[in-house]
N, C-alpha and C positions, 0 to 999 in steps of 0.2 A: 503493500500500499504506500509506504513512504517513498519507496524507490520509484513507483509509477508517478507519485505526485510530483519528485523531484524532476524526473524525467519531462513531464509536462511543463512544469515551469520553465525548466532550461529551454524546451522547444519555444515556447512562447517569448521569452527573453531574446533568443536569438532570431527569430521570426521578426520581432518588433524592432529590433535594431538593424537588421537587414533592410526592412521595408522602409525605415526612417531615413537610412543612409542612401536608398535608391530614389527617394521622392525628392529630398530636399537637395538643392545644389546652390550654395550660397555663391553669390557672385557681387563683384564691387559695381560701383555706380557706372563705370564703363563697360560693364558686362564681362568682366575678366572674372575667370573661374578663381574661388578662394580656396587654398588648399589647407587641409587641416591633419594633423596626426594626433588623435585622440587617445588618451591614456585613462583607463578605466580606473577608476578610484573606489569602486564599490558602490553596493545597493544600499539604500536607508534602511534603517532598523525595521520598518513596516513592510519593507519589500516593493514600494510602490514608486520609487525613484532610484534611476541609476545616474550616477555622478560621474563626469569625465573632465579631462582637462585638455587642452589644444597645445601640444608640446611646442610647436611651431610659433605660437603667439605669445611664447614668453619672451619678456622684454625688461632686462635689468638696468637700473639707474641707482647706483649705490646702495643703500638698504632697501630701497622701493623696488618692487617687480609688479609689472602689470602682465596679465594673461586673460585667456577666454576659457570660462567654465560652461559647460552644457549639461542641463539636467533633462532627463528624458523620462516621461511618465510611462511607467510600466503597468500600472495596476488600472485596467480601464473600468472597474467597478468603483473605484474612487470617484467622488465629484469634482474631477478636474476638468476645466474647460480647456486646457493647454495640453498639446502633446510634447514640447519640450520648449526649453528657453536657454537662451544664451546669455551670459553674464560677463561683461568686461569687469575684472577685478584687479584689486590692488592690495598686496601684503607688503607691510612693513618688516622684514626678517628681523632687524634689530630689536623692535618693539613687541614683535608677535602679534602683530593687529591686522584685521582684515577689513577692507571697505569695498561695495560693490560700486564701480562707476558708470555703468550703463546696463539696461536689461532690454533684451527683446523676447517676447513671448509669442509663440506660434500657436494655432489652433491643429485640429485634426486634418485639415484640408491645406495645411501647410501657409495659411495666410496669417500676415502679422497681426497680433491682436493688441499688443501694447509696446511701446518702445519709450524708454524714459532715461534721460541721463541725470545723474546724480551729483550735486556738488558736495563739497567736503563737510560744508554747513548742514546740508540736508540729510546726509548719511555719513556721520563721522566714523573715524575708526574704532572698531570693536575688538575686543581681546579675543584670541582664539583658544577655544576650548580642547582639552585634550582629547585625543582619540575621535574627533569630529572630522568632518568632510573637509572644512577650512585647515585642520591640523594636517590631513593628508596632503593638501594643495601646498601647504607651507613646505613640508618637508621635500616635495618635489621641486619647487621654484626657488627655494631659498638654497641654492648649491654651494655657495661660499660659506654658509653657516652650517648646513647640514650635508656634508660630505659623505655620510654612510648610507643614504637612503639608495636602494637597488629597485630598478623597475625595468 
């Protein structure tokens, strides 16, 4: 029973991810294809959201690191309007803080639902909790501070 359920869940995740990758092709304003290299950071504790980080988007500037995060909704029984969202994030490696800079949310038809840019005043830096998705992101993007992370 447990094995069958696990196989079904794995199949659902695989099909969901492949379908999402095949449907959405991000492009620049000039129509050029945007390339990504997604790193799987794991699924939320309730199994509803897959967290990923785009390795290609990582940009370091001193203690600050900017990157793109993607959250994919996996549990269609949950009352989410969105299929996935892209978040432009910033982590301060020295302070161990996190701040979203921009968010884009897409629906099941890959139509943009919401796009918002956050200023530091609107969304100030927040401390990163241990063993959270932000903690995993910090371990990946703060290479000069955390050189032991293997991915």
